[in-house]
BAFI-3210 file (N, C-alpha, C; in Angstrom, 3 decimals, decimal comma, padded with zeros to 6 digits):
// residues 300
n [1|2|3|4|5|6|7|8|9|10|11|12|13|14|15|16|17|18|19|20|21|22|23|24|25|26|27|28|29|30|31|32|33|34|35|36|37|38|39|40|41|42|43|44|45|46|47|48|49|50|51|52|53|54|55|56|57|58|59|60|61|62|63|64|65|66|67|68|69|70|71|72|73|74|75|76|77|78|79|80|81|82|83|84|85|86|87|88|89|90|91|92|93|94|95|96|97|98|99|100|101|102|103|104|105|106|107|108|109|110|111|112|113|114|115|116|117|118|119|120|121|122|123|124|125|126|127|128|129|130|131|132|133|134|135|136|137|138|139|140|141|142|143|144|145|146|147|148|149|150|151|152|153|154|155|156|157|158|159|160|161|162|163|164|165|166|167|168|169|170|171|172|173|174|175|176|177|178|179|180|181|182|183|184|185|186|187|188|189|190|191|192|193|194|195|196|197|198|199|200|201|202|203|204|205|206|207|208|209|210|211|212|213|214|215|216|217|218|219|220|221|222|223|224|225|226|227|228|229|230|231|232|233|234|235|236|237|238|239|240|241|242|243|244|245|246|247|248|249|250|251|252|253|254|255|256|257|258|259|260|261|262|263|264|265|266|267|268|269|270|271|272|273|274|275|276|277|278|279|280|281|282|283|284|285|286|287|288|289|290|291|292|293|294|295|296|297|298|299|300]
n.u [094,968|093,517|093,853|091,457|089,490|089,754|088,922|086,253|085,143|085,617|084,061|081,496|081,412|081,367|078,969|077,077|077,471|076,744|074,020|072,856|073,244|071,680|069,108|068,875|068,879|066,535|064,670|064,917|064,691|062,225|059,784|057,026|053,510|050,884|049,159|050,637|051,339|053,295|054,545|054,536|053,423|053,150|053,798|055,383|057,555|058,596|059,456|061,551|063,261|063,919|065,248|067,391|068,662|069,454|071,200|073,055|074,180|075,383|077,251|078,872|079,847|081,334|083,210|084,535|085,662|087,450|089,062|090,255|091,727|093,494|094,935|096,217|097,800|099,474|100,732|102,445|104,242|107,522|109,054|109,538|106,512|104,729|103,815|101,227|100,153|100,281|098,524|096,179|095,846|095,495|093,031|091,357|091,575|090,434|087,842|086,911|086,204|084,136|082,219|081,612|080,535|078,243|076,776|076,333|074,785|072,478|071,598|071,458|070,905|068,533|067,313|069,146|069,156|068,822|071,272|072,511|072,483|074,580|076,776|076,668|077,146|079,766|081,074|080,604|082,019|084,682|084,923|084,742|087,112|088,903|088,564|089,127|091,885|092,784|091,262|090,900|093,512|094,411|092,645|093,269|095,930|096,981|098,530|101,045|102,188|103,802|104,357|107,389|110,776|114,221|117,078|120,151|120,663|119,945|121,916|123,569|122,042|121,160|121,161|122,157|121,851|119,986|117,869|117,318|116,483|114,168|112,605|112,269|110,789|108,524|107,452|106,927|104,617|102,369|102,832|104,884|108,483|109,858|108,462|109,144|111,963|112,283|111,376|111,923|112,511|112,443|114,057|112,091|109,897|110,146|109,912|107,262|105,864|106,634|105,780|103,043|102,491|103,213|101,243|099,079|099,647|099,832|099,659|102,013|104,284|106,871|108,132|110,912|111,296|110,422|112,398|114,702|114,077|113,625|116,165|117,657|116,482|116,981|119,791|120,263|119,176|120,933|123,214|122,376|122,042|124,663|125,849|124,451|124,848|122,962|120,962|119,121|116,729|115,974|115,584|113,475|111,473|111,223|110,345|107,861|106,488|106,320|104,734|102,422|101,504|101,099|098,707|096,580|097,392|099,788|103,362|104,890|103,581|103,923|106,755|107,311|106,390|107,111|107,662|107,844|108,701|106,536|104,423|104,369|103,662|101,028|099,899|100,313|098,863|096,309|095,907|095,979|093,686|091,806|091,768|090,239|090,776|091,965|094,140|095,691|097,968|100,432|101,476|104,256|104,886|103,815|105,551|107,985|107,542|107,099|109,579|111,268|110,221|110,356|113,075|114,040|113,419|115,170|117,612|117,478]
n.v [087,115|084,732|081,095|080,037|081,927|081,774|079,130|079,272|081,169|079,807|077,494|078,638|079,692|077,389|076,236|078,172|078,047|075,357|075,307|077,185|075,916|073,615|074,763|075,862|073,559|072,424|074,268|074,105|071,429|070,292|067,812|067,160|066,732|064,477|066,226|068,115|070,344|072,285|071,084|072,933|076,089|079,326|081,411|080,069|079,396|081,906|082,658|080,832|081,725|084,301|083,671|082,209|084,230|086,032|084,414|083,942|086,488|086,821|084,771|085,714|088,064|087,050|085,550|087,606|088,971|087,012|086,814|089,352|089,332|087,241|088,346|090,514|089,139|087,591|089,617|090,701|088,706|087,591|085,508|082,456|080,955|078,233|074,940|074,301|076,827|077,988|076,307|076,907|079,611|079,361|077,946|079,896|081,926|080,659|080,446|083,080|084,030|082,153|082,747|085,386|084,936|083,459|085,369|087,275|085,792|085,318|087,951|089,190|087,375|085,583|083,568|081,594|080,216|077,514|076,385|077,028|075,299|073,342|075,029|076,191|073,938|073,400|075,693|075,366|072,994|073,743|075,687|074,170|072,696|074,829|075,892|073,626|073,230|075,239|075,974|073,284|072,395|073,689|072,611|069,892|069,873|070,146|072,223|072,017|074,171|076,036|078,734|080,228|080,793|081,935|080,047|079,104|076,568|076,495|077,500|075,920|075,254|077,557|079,837|082,584|083,240|081,357|082,116|084,643|083,910|082,403|084,364|086,231|084,670|083,836|086,042|087,999|087,199|088,343|091,066|093,981|093,726|095,902|096,954|095,188|095,412|098,053|098,205|098,437|096,467|094,925|091,841|090,203|091,501|091,057|088,286|087,967|089,177|087,609|085,046|085,503|086,113|083,687|081,968|082,936|082,064|079,395|075,950|076,590|077,760|076,733|075,725|075,656|077,476|079,851|080,256|080,618|082,950|084,773|084,873|085,938|088,529|089,760|089,809|091,398|093,767|094,434|095,015|097,293|099,031|099,262|100,606|103,029|103,997|104,534|103,936|100,900|101,159|103,798|103,750|101,939|103,336|105,599|104,425|103,403|105,769|106,977|105,111|104,737|107,223|108,828|108,060|109,636|112,358|114,771|114,312|116,501|117,883|116,233|116,027|118,666|119,317|120,205|118,368|116,816|113,589|112,738|114,231|113,329|110,701|110,935|112,044|110,091|107,958|109,054|109,397|106,737|105,764|107,251|106,065|103,828|101,150|098,468|096,954|098,590|099,892|098,289|097,745|097,710|099,010|101,549|102,346|102,382|104,432|106,643|106,778|107,398|109,906|111,550|111,435|112,912|115,486|115,812|115,740|118,084]
n.w [110,691|112,717|113,012|114,058|113,345|110,581|110,170|111,014|109,193|106,797|107,161|107,302|104,745|103,148|104,021|103,220|100,441|099,932|100,726|098,982|096,517|096,920|097,155|094,603|093,022|093,948|093,015|090,226|089,616|090,199|090,336|088,208|088,583|087,426|086,170|085,080|086,479|088,704|091,811|093,840|095,129|093,511|095,222|097,096|095,475|094,856|097,367|097,847|095,835|096,718|099,116|098,070|096,622|098,646|100,174|098,206|097,798|100,291|100,157|098,054|099,248|101,388|099,999|098,641|100,812|101,810|099,588|099,410|101,781|101,172|099,014|100,250|102,040|100,374|098,984|100,871|101,270|101,101|100,297|098,379|097,347|098,848|097,597|098,385|098,906|096,359|094,913|096,269|095,554|092,781|092,645|093,761|091,838|089,639|090,519|090,469|087,702|087,228|089,177|088,422|085,848|086,526|087,973|085,937|084,138|085,656|086,072|083,537|081,455|081,748|080,288|080,013|082,304|082,801|082,678|084,978|087,335|086,964|086,795|089,300|090,901|090,131|091,095|093,835|094,314|093,743|095,701|097,996|097,799|097,932|100,547|101,949|101,856|103,416|105,916|106,527|106,757|109,100|110,950|110,954|111,629|114,544|116,978|119,490|120,675|123,165|125,554|124,804|125,637|125,684|126,765|128,432|127,582|124,965|123,356|121,740|119,518|118,387|115,681|113,871|111,117|110,314|111,944|110,872|108,294|108,856|110,085|107,973|106,242|107,706|109,234|107,327|106,126|107,200|107,740|106,967|106,993|107,856|109,954|111,931|112,165|112,972|115,520|119,061|121,812|125,059|126,085|127,200|126,156|123,367|123,404|124,268|122,127|119,861|120,596|120,703|118,001|116,886|117,819|116,377|113,840|114,122|113,111|111,783|112,739|114,765|118,045|117,864|115,731|116,945|118,924|117,340|115,861|117,934|119,143|116,995|116,619|119,072|119,091|116,824|117,667|119,725|118,241|116,856|118,987|119,875|117,762|117,720|120,275|122,163|125,016|125,665|127,084|126,551|123,776|123,596|124,981|123,309|120,927|121,771|122,427|119,887|118,580|120,166|121,314|119,101|118,089|118,893|118,773|117,400|117,661|118,356|120,277|122,429|122,786|123,208|125,681|129,036|131,699|134,936|136,390|137,995|136,961|134,302|134,784|135,694|133,379|131,361|132,442|132,408|129,643|128,807|130,068|128,688|126,187|126,605|126,418|128,045|127,248|125,718|126,718|128,507|131,945|132,012|129,607|130,109|132,156|130,741|128,874|130,554|131,854|129,691|128,766|131,073|131,470|129,307|130,060|132,174|130,835|129,376]
ca.u [093,731|093,871|093,311|090,074|088,646|089,803|088,090|084,843|084,750|085,609|082,888|080,322|081,499|080,923|077,543|076,320|077,539|075,959|072,580|072,419|073,175|070,509|067,904|068,840|068,446|065,128|063,840|064,996|064,496|060,984|059,024|055,655|052,522|050,281|048,423|051,619|051,554|054,360|054,057|054,615|052,715|053,983|054,310|056,474|058,699|059,180|060,157|062,819|064,105|064,441|066,232|068,568|069,338|070,099|072,339|074,047|074,895|076,249|078,346|079,763|080,495|082,330|084,270|085,297|086,450|088,542|089,954|091,027|092,705|094,510|095,775|097,068|098,775|100,443|101,494|103,490|105,110|108,766|109,760|108,835|105,289|104,690|102,916|099,863|099,716|100,074|097,296|095,105|095,675|094,946|091,611|090,672|091,530|089,456|086,511|086,497|085,395|082,924|081,242|081,196|079,660|076,964|076,050|075,904|073,684|071,280|071,142|071,264|070,477|067,735|066,942|070,176|069,143|068,865|072,679|073,037|072,779|075,911|077,745|076,635|077,827|081,204|081,536|080,607|083,100|085,939|084,920|085,034|088,549|089,593|088,542|089,691|093,341|093,087|090,684|091,169|094,900|094,511|091,865|093,947|097,270|096,941|099,852|101,258|103,073|103,669|105,131|108,794|111,825|115,582|117,855|121,541|120,674|119,641|123,042|124,150|121,199|120,812|121,940|121,651|121,417|118,751|116,841|116,970|115,721|112,841|111,865|111,888|109,773|107,301|106,879|106,470|103,324|101,278|103,141|106,203|109,608|110,289|107,784|109,890|113,318|112,281|110,912|112,863|111,832|113,278|114,007|110,763|108,947|110,235|109,378|105,808|105,375|106,848|104,888|101,695|102,413|103,307|099,926|098,190|099,958|100,008|100,891|103,080|105,469|107,180|108,938|112,255|111,252|110,310|113,707|115,642|113,696|113,840|117,612|118,111|116,023|117,694|121,169|120,229|118,903|122,185|124,107|121,883|122,338|126,107|126,154|123,838|125,314|121,803|120,542|117,942|115,545|115,594|115,071|112,170|110,546|111,012|109,514|106,501|105,880|106,020|103,678|101,202|101,021|100,698|097,357|095,620|097,873|101,152|104,404|105,446|102,887|104,515|108,154|107,404|105,916|108,128|107,040|108,674|108,236|105,209|103,453|104,246|102,925|099,605|099,482|100,268|097,738|095,076|095,796|095,647|092,274|091,006|091,631|089,165|091,204|092,940|095,312|096,414|099,294|100,684|102,168|105,652|104,945|103,626|106,794|109,015|107,221|107,329|111,031|111,834|109,791|110,905|114,519|114,298|113,361|116,418|118,704|117,373]
ca.v [086,387|083,515|079,854|079,851|082,775|081,188|077,927|079,683|081,766|078,760|076,650|079,420|079,799|076,120|076,062|079,052|077,488|074,128|075,608|077,844|074,886|072,787|075,522|075,979|072,260|072,269|075,125|073,710|070,002|069,799|066,869|067,571|065,669|064,013|067,320|069,006|071,508|072,104|070,640|074,007|077,296|080,415|082,138|079,279|079,511|083,232|082,652|080,145|082,578|085,362|083,075|081,886|085,480|086,562|083,556|084,157|087,731|086,555|083,939|086,600|088,976|086,295|085,210|088,838|089,209|086,052|087,121|090,532|088,893|086,439|089,248|091,258|088,218|087,221|090,819|090,924|087,533|087,903|084,280|081,631|080,363|076,772|074,315|074,411|078,212|078,190|075,611|077,687|080,811|078,934|077,664|081,173|082,630|079,965|080,752|084,451|084,118|081,344|083,521|086,519|084,409|083,094|086,610|087,876|084,984|085,574|089,337|089,687|086,347|084,584|082,450|080,565|079,769|076,054|075,991|077,471|074,249|072,761|076,060|076,309|072,764|073,582|076,717|074,778|072,007|074,477|076,356|073,144|072,434|076,040|075,972|072,400|073,327|076,301|075,605|071,867|072,250|074,102|071,694|068,602|070,028|070,789|072,597|071,934|075,291|076,663|079,963|079,855|081,787|081,421|079,649|078,759|075,256|076,646|078,103|075,000|075,119|078,879|080,240|083,890|083,205|080,582|082,957|085,675|083,274|082,049|085,602|086,766|083,810|083,716|087,325|088,789|086,698|089,161|092,496|094,294|093,476|097,190|097,072|094,363|095,924|099,376|098,104|098,195|095,814|094,136|090,420|089,712|092,089|090,306|086,936|088,065|089,478|086,478|083,962|085,896|085,944|082,255|081,379|083,347|081,288|077,980|075,259|076,864|078,195|075,780|076,214|075,863|078,725|080,962|080,467|081,152|084,333|085,552|085,065|086,827|089,894|090,292|090,094|092,535|094,952|094,759|095,635|098,644|099,796|099,511|101,610|104,316|104,443|104,912|102,830|100,155|101,720|105,024|103,373|101,322|104,410|106,421|103,643|103,342|107,094|107,165|104,189|104,832|108,589|109,431|107,623|110,705|113,708|114,787|114,117|117,795|118,220|115,409|116,381|120,066|119,493|120,094|117,803|115,908|112,196|112,630|114,809|112,407|109,520|111,296|112,260|108,806|107,194|109,670|109,088|105,308|105,626|107,872|105,113|102,890|099,782|098,048|096,354|099,553|100,065|097,445|098,452|097,864|100,028|102,838|102,658|102,709|105,747|107,645|106,879|108,099|111,298|112,272|111,499|113,996|116,722|115,868|116,043|119,471]
ca.w [110,953|113,433|112,454|114,483|112,495|109,242|110,172|111,114|107,917|105,770|107,402|106,892|103,287|102,585|104,338|102,324|099,090|099,864|100,829|097,746|095,473|097,224|096,798|093,150|092,482|094,303|092,162|088,809|089,415|090,765|089,507|087,924|088,755|086,183|085,551|084,464|087,316|089,686|093,108|094,816|094,728|093,014|096,387|097,650|094,577|095,036|098,655|097,636|095,003|097,583|100,019|097,258|096,275|099,856|100,484|097,151|098,096|101,449|099,655|097,307|100,194|102,131|099,050|098,413|102,024|101,844|098,469|099,802|102,780|100,496|098,219|101,186|102,621|099,339|098,629|101,865|101,379|100,407|099,943|097,390|097,884|098,909|096,620|098,914|098,714|094,917|094,554|096,868|094,729|091,492|092,837|093,974|090,546|088,784|091,045|090,155|086,469|087,330|089,953|087,593|084,793|087,133|088,282|084,666|083,585|086,464|085,944|082,169|080,506|082,476|079,424|080,140|083,704|082,890|082,792|086,263|088,319|086,772|087,140|090,759|091,465|089,881|092,034|095,174|094,371|093,856|097,008|098,992|097,718|098,366|102,009|102,501|101,990|104,373|107,217|106,757|107,199|110,497|111,778|111,033|112,179|115,860|117,478|120,928|120,973|124,482|125,653|124,617|125,874|125,482|127,937|128,110|126,933|123,538|122,642|120,757|118,325|117,867|114,513|113,455|109,718|110,280|112,545|109,890|107,206|109,373|110,294|106,669|105,632|108,515|109,669|106,177|105,664|107,745|107,752|106,420|107,896|108,398|111,246|112,882|112,359|113,603|116,905|120,154|122,921|125,961|125,724|127,570|125,211|122,113|123,647|124,290|120,777|118,955|121,007|120,291|116,548|116,593|118,068|115,300|112,629|114,489|113,499|110,822|113,469|115,833|119,159|117,309|114,968|117,904|119,549|116,352|115,554|119,153|119,271|115,928|116,852|120,241|118,683|115,910|118,477|120,432|117,261|116,604|120,189|119,923|116,753|118,065|121,568|122,971|125,875|125,227|127,736|125,846|122,462|123,806|125,311|122,118|120,007|122,313|122,277|118,467|118,158|120,971|121,531|117,827|117,746|119,185|118,469|116,857|118,675|118,777|121,522|123,487|123,016|123,612|127,057|130,074|132,901|135,717|136,347|138,594|136,015|133,168|135,264|135,682|131,990|130,648|133,000|131,905|128,216|128,681|130,447|127,631|125,077|126,935|126,116|129,053|126,629|124,878|127,333|129,675|133,027|131,617|128,561|130,789|132,852|129,748|128,309|131,605|132,050|128,535|128,716|132,216|131,248|128,374|130,821|132,953|129,911|128,965]
c.u [094,081|093,263|091,859|089,131|088,605|088,877|086,604|084,350|084,656|084,398|081,611|080,257|080,957|079,431|076,679|076,300|076,685|074,467|072,074|072,317|071,944|069,218|067,765|068,382|066,979|064,236|063,811|064,670|063,235|060,301|057,603|054,700|051,847|049,488|049,357|051,881|052,665|053,770|054,089|053,904|053,698|054,597|055,484|057,721|059,404|059,959|061,520|063,791|064,727|065,526|067,528|069,359|070,095|071,341|073,449|074,865|075,841|077,470|079,362|080,529|081,612|083,509|085,160|086,198|087,661|089,562|090,843|092,104|093,835|095,472|096,730|098,160|099,860|101,323|102,635|104,469|106,339|109,577|108,937|107,641|105,382|103,719|101,463|099,309|099,423|098,774|096,080|094,806|095,046|093,446|090,808|090,527|090,540|088,033|086,007|085,685|084,114|081,829|080,718|080,231|078,285|076,124|075,520|074,733|072,393|070,712|070,752|070,723|069,686|067,323|067,953|070,207|069,174|070,304|073,257|073,319|074,175|077,006|077,818|077,349|079,340|081,793|081,622|081,756|084,461|086,050|085,264|086,529|089,360|089,674|089,166|091,182|093,757|092,577|090,981|092,575|095,029|093,756|092,619|095,330|097,212|098,359|099,906|102,193|102,757|104,548|106,618|109,724|113,185|116,218|119,261|121,635|120,445|120,833|123,598|123,334|120,831|121,755|121,346|121,135|120,104|117,600|116,371|116,105|114,303|111,994|111,386|110,745|108,450|106,644|106,318|105,138|102,189|101,563|104,542|107,289|110,146|109,687|108,540|111,236|113,359|111,914|112,069|112,072|112,862|113,203|112,649|109,702|108,945|109,646|107,858|105,235|105,473|105,955|103,443|101,507|102,432|101,963|098,948|098,411|100,248|099,145|102,070|104,372|105,678|107,958|110,369|112,314|111,234|111,666|114,702|115,340|113,959|115,330|118,117|117,725|116,736|119,126|121,232|120,010|120,154|123,160|123,686|122,189|123,808|126,493|125,639|124,360|124,211|121,345|119,268|116,666|115,047|114,992|113,671|111,129|110,219|110,109|108,065|105,784|105,456|104,822|102,358|100,640|100,515|099,310|096,366|096,091|099,302|102,166|105,060|104,842|103,494|105,920|108,327|106,983|107,061|107,502|108,043|108,051|106,826|104,130|103,259|103,473|101,422|099,088|099,323|099,092|096,411|094,854|095,399|094,184|091,356|090,783|090,530|089,489|092,275|094,224|096,132|097,829|099,409|101,387|103,631|105,806|104,733|104,920|107,887|108,786|107,512|108,821|111,678|111,494|110,349|112,425|114,890|114,314|114,637|117,587|118,703|117,787]
c.v [085,021|082,283|079,622|080,662|082,229|079,984|078,269|080,255|080,718|077,847|077,352|079,534|078,538|075,898|076,914|078,502|076,249|074,390|076,260|076,844|073,994|073,489|075,640|074,677|071,995|073,051|074,643|072,245|069,446|068,838|067,359|066,392|065,367|065,109|068,308|070,254|071,232|071,759|071,712|075,236|078,340|081,196|081,404|079,386|080,853|083,328|081,991|080,993|083,689|084,831|082,774|083,142|086,043|085,750|083,715|085,412|087,555|085,739|084,802|087,538|088,269|085,910|086,421|089,144|088,287|086,331|088,322|090,154|088,109|087,333|090,021|090,370|087,858|088,413|091,075|089,785|087,729|086,668|083,507|080,935|078,845|076,240|074,429|075,813|078,499|077,538|076,368|078,920|080,459|078,656|078,954|081,940|081,978|080,302|082,122|084,531|083,297|082,090|084,694|086,066|084,075|084,339|087,256|087,121|085,269|086,953|089,717|088,654|085,248|083,398|081,310|079,956|078,250|075,533|076,287|076,350|073,651|073,752|076,229|075,147|072,884|074,593|076,140|073,782|072,690|075,180|075,372|072,815|073,607|076,127|074,744|072,484|074,500|075,909|074,149|071,627|072,583|073,166|070,392|068,695|070,824|071,079|072,466|073,047|075,876|077,910|079,617|081,029|081,130|081,040|079,280|077,425|075,345|077,125|077,218|074,916|076,467|079,282|081,537|083,886|082,438|081,400|084,038|085,093|082,938|083,300|086,194|085,968|083,831|085,071|088,137|088,302|087,624|090,657|092,713|094,039|094,772|097,401|096,288|095,002|097,269|099,324|097,887|097,617|095,172|092,679|089,822|090,248|091,375|088,907|086,961|088,283|088,263|085,298|084,251|085,691|084,469|081,570|081,729|082,522|079,827|077,114|075,512|077,322|077,265|076,455|076,509|077,178|079,930|081,274|081,085|082,617|085,243|085,863|086,064|088,284|090,538|090,670|091,290|093,834|095,395|095,455|097,081|099,569|100,201|100,601|102,988|104,879|104,888|103,701|102,176|100,760|102,964|104,705|102,758|102,398|105,273|105,712|103,601|104,676|107,322|106,326|104,414|106,246|109,240|108,984|108,776|112,100|113,642|114,763|115,423|118,208|117,464|115,888|117,836|120,319|119,320|119,631|116,930|114,517|112,051|113,146|113,906|111,143|109,775|111,440|110,940|107,959|107,744|109,340|107,623|105,075|106,188|106,916|104,106|101,445|099,375|097,485|097,324|099,787|099,126|098,267|098,707|098,955|101,424|103,276|103,078|104,101|106,851|107,860|107,664|109,589|112,114|112,398|112,606|115,331|116,920|116,270|117,506|120,419]
c.w [111,558|112,765|112,841|113,606|111,078|109,151|110,202|109,783|106,809|105,917|106,961|105,378|102,620|102,823|103,406|100,901|098,938|099,887|099,547|096,593|095,673|096,819|095,296|092,501|092,781|093,351|090,719|088,568|090,019|089,800|089,342|088,139|087,432|085,486|084,876|085,258|088,326|091,027|094,166|094,267|094,225|094,169|097,017|096,801|094,745|096,345|098,527|096,827|095,842|098,513|099,273|096,925|097,474|100,207|099,448|097,379|099,289|101,032|098,915|098,230|100,951|101,233|098,787|099,606|102,080|100,740|098,799|100,814|102,128|099,711|099,118|101,760|101,612|098,981|099,605|101,998|100,511|100,035|098,907|098,042|097,876|097,864|097,069|098,692|097,246|094,465|095,067|096,011|093,387|091,602|092,996|092,657|089,582|089,221|090,596|088,859|086,533|088,093|089,137|086,500|085,354|087,439|087,012|084,055|084,339|086,197|084,524|081,185|081,212|081,626|079,482|081,542|083,851|083,022|084,176|087,259|088,180|087,137|088,645|091,435|091,289|090,863|093,440|095,328|094,534|095,216|098,113|099,003|098,224|099,877|102,656|102,728|102,878|105,752|107,545|107,277|108,680|111,432|112,006|111,680|113,477|116,345|118,991|121,401|122,342|124,516|125,713|124,883|125,638|126,812|127,481|127,379|125,432|122,714|121,537|119,465|117,706|116,740|113,965|112,022|109,570|110,867|111,597|108,776|107,650|109,556|108,970|106,048|106,394|108,794|108,504|105,627|106,088|107,718|107,206|107,461|108,494|109,793|112,324|113,209|113,090|115,080|117,873|121,324|123,843|125,518|126,056|126,614|123,881|122,276|123,622|122,909|119,859|119,320|120,595|118,797|116,151|116,788|116,955|114,036|112,947|113,571|112,565|111,486|114,660|116,959|118,704|116,539|115,898|118,515|118,571|116,040|116,753|119,328|118,229|116,213|118,042|119,869|117,740|116,666|119,237|119,486|116,978|117,785|120,238|118,936|117,159|119,384|122,504|123,775|125,341|125,813|127,003|124,480|122,583|124,092|124,111|121,110|120,476|122,168|120,829|118,034|118,884|121,032|120,244|117,377|117,885|118,783|117,940|117,992|119,124|120,114|122,706|123,823|123,464|125,052|128,052|131,377|133,638|135,714|136,916|137,637|134,797|133,569|135,226|134,254|131,241|131,149|132,485|130,427|127,991|129,028|129,364|126,470|125,340|126,638|127,124|128,464|125,794|125,393|128,525|130,742|132,668|130,564|129,147|131,459|131,884|129,162|129,318|131,838|130,923|128,562|129,883|132,102|130,294|129,104|131,636|132,077|129,515|130,101]
res [x|x|x|x|x|x|x|x|x|x|x|x|x|x|x|x|x|x|x|x|x|x|x|x|x|x|x|x|x|x|x|x|x|x|x|x|x|x|x|x|x|x|x|x|x|x|x|x|x|x|x|x|x|x|x|x|x|x|x|x|x|x|x|x|x|x|x|x|x|x|x|x|x|x|x|x|x|x|x|x|x|x|x|x|x|x|x|x|x|x|x|x|x|x|x|x|x|x|x|x|x|x|x|x|x|x|x|x|x|x|x|x|x|x|x|x|x|x|x|x|x|x|x|x|x|x|x|x|x|x|x|x|x|x|x|x|x|x|x|x|x|x|x|x|x|x|x|x|x|x|x|x|x|x|x|x|x|x|x|x|x|x|x|x|x|x|x|x|x|x|x|x|x|x|x|x|x|x|x|x|x|x|x|x|x|x|x|x|x|x|x|x|x|x|x|x|x|x|x|x|x|x|x|x|x|x|x|x|x|x|x|x|x|x|x|x|x|x|x|x|x|x|x|x|x|x|x|x|x|x|x|x|x|x|x|x|x|x|x|x|x|x|x|x|x|x|x|x|x|x|x|x|x|x|x|x|x|x|x|x|x|x|x|x|x|x|x|x|x|x|x|x|x|x|x|x|x|x|x|x|x|x|x|x|x|x|x|x|x|x|x|x|x|x|x|x|x|x|x|x]
***
């Protein structure tokens, strides 16, 4: 989830919480006139109650979504959590019982509704702190990250162990490391992937981090190639076929087909058009897949 989406969801979360608290205070803190009657009609009160209920459900839905995302992110993290992350988790865990208690009071014990304003204010305060250390962090920490590649000038600062440590710490925040280690890409392919991932987690990933991770993955890939004795082009093509073609059908159908390069070119182009997503296969990925599949026919 990108920082922009996080910021938008967090802002919406706070707005919903603030409006629901305001409505609740309006409903419970109305001043009475000298006749002892409320200053608003019954119909008006019911309208406010409905609005409060709808906004409350939206608030709960958004909180649940953010909680699920947080659990998935923490579950994939393989390094020690930072103090900011721990504090964020603690606030989220405190919010859970408070929200549950508020829902139970509203649904089952309406006679205790006079206690709800303070509980609602407590929930809103914790929610504000919860989003402040997530969205607030991304808003206040702007990144100047630009597209980064390796050059000969970087050799003096590149370190394989450091690259491995950064990759384990940064990449595991969003997905398993097995997904990284099993992939085969060209140097340009790795550069594109890592730069894309860095932008998603900006400003937590710096240009220095990108270079270290890029260098480590390229060197690891060279070692794997040397052990297997298989060309990089073939490994890249095989990886792409396994990842892309299996979306629609089993791979036996692919590997069992006997086609020449021209026929595979037509097939791959047709399959890419069928997906209806221009970004599903880049021109380079199409070329790599066609080269791999047509090369298998030559070997046979």
